[in-house]
N, C-alpha and C positions, 0 to 999 in steps of 0.2 A: 345392132341398130345402124342403119345407113344414114350418114350425115349429108345434108344438103347445104351448100353455101348460098347465102343471100347477101350479095355485095352491092346491090343497086338501091339507091335511096327511095325510088318510087316503089319498089317491091316492099321495102320496109314500111312505107306509109300505108300500103294496102293491107298490111298485117294487123292494123290497129284493133279491130273487133276481136280477132282471134287471140292476139297478144294479151289483151287485158283479160279475156276470159280464161286463158291458161294461167295467168298470174293469180287471179282470184281463186283458182282451184288448186294452187300450189302452196307450199309452205313459205315460199319466198315472197311474202306479202308486204313489200316495201313500196312506199310512195315513190321512191327514187328509181323504181324499176317499171313504173307504169309507162305506157306508150307515150302519153302526153309529156311526161317529164323528160324522157330520153329524146323525143323529137325536138323539144324546145332546147335542150342542151346541145343537140347536134347543130341546130340553127345558129347558136351563139359561139360554140367552141369546136365544131366539127371540121372546120376548114383545115386542109392539109392532112387529115386523117382518112383512113379507108375503112368502110364498113366490112366486117367479117362475121356477120351474124350466121350462126350455125344452127340448123334445125333438123329434127328427126321426125319421121312420120310413124303413125300407128299402123295397125294391120289393114285399116280401111284407106290408107293413103293420105290421111289428114295429119297436119302438123300436131305433134303431141308434146314437144319439148323445144325450148329455144335457149341458146347461149348467146346473150347480147354482147358480142365482142367487136373490137375494132383493132386495126393496126395503126399505132400512133408513132409519129416521128419524134423521137426523144433525143436529147443530148445528155450523155452520161460522162462526166468528167471530160468535157470538151470533145467527146467522140460521138458521132451520129449513131443512133440505134433504132431499129424497127421493133417496137414493143407491142405485143398482143395484150390488150387490156379490156376490162369491162367498160362498156359505153357509159359515159357520165362520171366515171371514177376520176380521182385526181384532185389537184390542189385548187382548182377554180371554184368548185362548189362543195367539196368535201362531203359527199353523201355517206350513208351508212347502210348496212344490212343488204349489200348487193349479193348477186349469185346467179345461178342458172334458173330458168323457169321450167319446172317439170313436176308432174305429179309424183308423190312419194314412192309410188310403186315402180317408177322407171328412172328415178333420180340417179342412182348409182350406175345403172347400165348406160344412161345417157352421158354421164360424166366420163365414163371410160371411153365411150365412142368419140366424144369431143377431143379428148387428149390423144387418142389414137390418130384421129384426123390431123391434129396439130403436129404430131410427130411425122406424119407422112408429107407434110408441106413445110418442113423446117427450113427450107431454102428461102421462105418468104419472111422469116422473122429472126431476130437476134436474141430476144428475151421474151418470156411470158411473165407478166406481172399482174396478178389478180389482187387488187387492193380494195380496201373499203368493203370487204366481203363479210357477210354474216359468219360467225364462227362455226356454224353447222352446214355451211354451203358446200364445202368440199371434204370428202372423206378420203384421207390418205392412209396407207398407200393404195387402197382399193381402187381409187379413181384412175390411177395410172397403170393398173394391171393390164398387161398385154399391149401397152402403148410403147412405141419406139421413141423414147424421149431421153434427152440428156439428163444429167444428174439434177436432183432437186437441191436447190441451193439453200433456201431458207423458208421456214414457216414460222411466223411470229405474230403475236397479238399487237395490233396497231393502236388500239385505244379501247378504253372501257366505256360502255354505254349504260348508265344507270337507268332504271325504269321502275314505275310503280304499278303494282297490280291493284286496280281500283275496285273497291267494294260498291255496294248499291247506294250508299248514302255518304255525304260529306261528314256527318257525325261519326259514322263507323270508321272512316278513314282517319280522322283527326284523333280518335281514341287511341290509335296505335302510334301516334307521334309522341315525342318527349313532352313532358309537362312544360318545359321551358319554351319550346317552339309553339305549343298551343297558346300559352299565355301571351307570347310575343305577337302572334297573329291577331288575337283579340284586342290587345292593348293598342297596337299600332293602328288597327282599323278604327277603333273608337276615337283615337286622337285625330285621325284624318277626317272622320265624319263630323267631329266636334268643331274643327277649325275651318273646314271647307264643305263643299257640297260635291263630293267625288261622284263620277259617273263611269261605270264600267260597261263597255259595249263590245260586241262582236260584229265586225263589219259584214254587212250583207248587201252593200251597194257597190257595184263594180266601178261606178264613177268616182268613188272616194278612195279607191285603192292607191292611185298615184300619189295623192296627198299624204295618206297615212304612211306609205312606204318611204316617201321622202323624209317625213318626220322621223321615222325609224332610223333611216340612214344618218340623219343629222345627230340624233341622240347616241346611236351606236358608235359612229366614227369619232364623236366628241369624247366619248369615254375611252376609246382606243388611244386617241392622242394624249389624253390625260395620263394614261398608264404607260405611254411610250411603246405601244405594241404595234406590230405590223401584221399584215395578212391579206388574204384575197378580198375580205370584206371592205377594204379601203379602195378597191378598184371600181371605177365607174361602171364597167361592164357587168360586174357582179350584181349591182343594183338594177341595171336594166334587165338582166335575166330574171331577177326575182319579181320585178314589176310585171313582166310578161307572164311568168308561170303562175303568179297569184291570180291574174285575170283568167288564165286557163282553168285553174282549179276551183275558183269560186262557183261558177255555174254547175260544176260537178258535185258540189257539196263537200269538197275536200279541203278548202281553205278555212283556217280558224285564225283570224287576225284580230287580236284583242287589244283594246286601248283603255287606259285609265286617264280620265280627264279631270283637271282641277282648274277652276276659274276660266273655263272655255279653252284651256290649253292642254294638249296631250303631254302628260308627264311620264308616262310609261307605255310601252308597246311591246307585245309579245307576238311573234310571227310563228305560226304553227300550222300543221296539216293534220287532218284526220283521215285514216285509211285502214280498212280491215280491222276495225274495232279498237284502234289505238290513236291517241293524239301524240304527234311528234313535235316537240318544241325545237324549233330551228334557230331562231335569232331573237334578240331583245334589245331594247334601248331604254335607258332611264335618264330622266332629267336630274343632273347632279345637284341642282339648286334645291331639290327636295330629298336629299340623301338622308337627312335625319328622320324622315318618316318611313324609311325602309320600303320604298315604292317597289323595288324588285321583289321583296318578300311577299308583299300584298298582291302583286300582279301574278306571281306564280301560284299563290293560293287561289286566286280568283279563276285562273285558267284550269287548275286541277278540279276545282268545284264545277266549272263549266263542262269538263270532260265527263264527270260523273253524271251531271244533269243530262248530257247527251246520250247516256247509257253506254259509254265506252268502257272497255275492260282494262285499258292500260294508258298510262301517261309516260311517254318515252322522252328522256332528256337528251337522247342521242349522244354522240361522242363528246367526251370531256370528263376529266377526273377532278373537276373543281369540288372542293370539300363541301360547299353548300348543298350540292345535290344529294349528298349522303345524309343530310339532315331530314330529307323528305322520304328516303327509301334506303333499304339495305340490300337491294338486288341489282345486278348488272349483267350485261352480256359483253362479249368482246367482239371487236372487228378483227379480221384475220387478213394477213398478206401471204401470198404464195408466189415465189419467184423461181423460174426455171430458165436455164441458159442453153443456147444452141452449142453444138460441139465444135463449131469453127474457132479458129484462132482469135478472130475478132471478138466473138462472144465470150471466150474465156478471159481475154484481157478486160473486157467490160465487167465481167463477173468479179474479177479480182479488185478492180477499182471500186465497184459498188460495195463489195464486202468490207473493204477498208473504210469507206465512207460511213457505212452503217455502224461499224465498230467504233469509229471516232464519235459518232452521234450518241451511241450508248454510253460512252465514257462521260460525255458532256452531261447527259441526263442523270448519270449516277453521281457525279461529283460536283456539278456546278448549279443544278437546280435547287431552289429553296426547299427546306424540309417540308414534307407534306405535299409537294407539287405533283408527284406521280400517283397513279391510282393505287399502287401497292400500299403506300402510306395511308391513303384515304380508307382503303379496305380495312387495314389494321386498326385505324383510329375509330372507325364507325361499325366494325363488325359486319361489313357487307359480305354478301355471298352471291355466287353465280346462280343463274337460273337453271 
């Protein structure tokens, strides 16, 4: 396969119809890989980075596969580094299920061609870090066969992504839940309905998005502050991005913004997307004044019920090993990270520093996290299994 570089933003914009068509025909059917998502991400976070989109043509000269890459300027242990990454990946938005866009018949051939190309232009980068990727996105060592590349440094699971395979009806789904959870959902809902007049709605009005997203921000950040947590979701730019992407996705039928209202006030909000037959739960906010009513539990139940009503086949919790997710499902996928380092002295120094930092982080996770905080503990506790 001959690889073509697309490094101009205008050329990327012109690819929109073809890009989405290829994505829909591939196995990498992630909302975070749609042209709309990546274009919006680039608008907010692309400054200082360089597009390095790699494409391959079919026998008719038409683009048949795309690797949505960029060269990002990083600082690793106080040293500057040129990092080849998947567009949209990273700490700002923390997407999931990323990868290359290619039909299954050419996926491995295209991956080998991409890494062969990256090996031929190794002077342009110090490290390749493909993070937030679907666990089946890259097949090693097959994908680097024939490529002139430095040593593979690390392949590791970054995070577990629990998901539910949805049946045809809500009753069929709840029949598979524990008796305790079924009872809790019914009891809590009856209590709320008896004391209030709750209203669950899915936003279909673009003029209401800013107000609902602002309420979501207020509820979510309030909960973060209460738990003394930090993260990208506390940044103003994070919420400006999501207000924008919500408005982009709503007319396309991809936004699922659910609210639970009591006494004319939103007490719970779940922000999700639907794409390629799956609802992806991205963020939520709960009014802690109603904690005793288990609003989070009820809201999740209502959103799962809505996904079934929409005829979707899956409800994806996305990344996170929180134990409550395994009350709803026993299945999960992994995100994967692949890191490769150039053969230069600078890159090898960076590699050593990065490896030391990763090792230190693994020790912290092993010895300092509370019991049950990692997905391995959750898997053991709930009998979860990989898809």
